[in-house]
C-alpha positions, 0 to 999 in steps of 0.5 A: 232225484224225485220228490222227497219222501224222507230222511231216516237213520237206521237205528243202532248205526250211524247210517243216514238215508234219503228216500225220494220218489219218482212217479211215472205218468202212466202209473207207478213209482220208483223209490230211490235210496241215497246214503247221506251226506254224499247222496250216492244212490244205493243200487243192487248187484245188477246196478239197478236201483235197490228198490224195484219199480212198483206199477200202479196201473194194474189191478191188482198191483204189486206192493213194496214196503221198506223197514229197518231191523237189527241195523239192516235195511229190509225190503219186502215185495209182493208180486202179483202171480196167477197160480194154476187155478187163475185166482189172483195171489201174491208172491211175498219176498223179504230181503235184508241189506247191510249198508257198507259205505255206498253199497247195499250188501244182500244178507238174506232173502226169504220167501214168505209166501209162494202164493198168498190168496188175495183174501189173506193179503191185507191181514197177513202183510199190513205194511205191504198192503199200505206200501209202508216206507221205512217202518222202524227207522228213525225219522230225521229233521227235514224228513218230508211228509209223514207216511 
């Protein structure tokens, strides 16, 4: 299951989530999302964990931020790409999920930036730059360390 990151409730709903983190010894982390109280893991349509593995052993690294908005779980990812000019850039995607029992149902995916230059990354996507976890979600008792 991994180390406890925190317990959260999606505002406007009765949905309670438990977030854990498994750290890969060679660099990277995998966040897992469980629906409480049953602690069934939320997975994507492909059966893989809902949140992607984030490698941290590369420079620059991919980034991941999670948040709650409008009763939905929102996952924003920044994937490193090398455009034709060979300068580092990120592809930024935001996907929202409605939690239906123990299933995460994708409601929308938006491409925020197809090729965001490194110099603009932190200013335009602060939550991603700090790999924010569950911004806008209601922290619950026993929530673990502050993010």
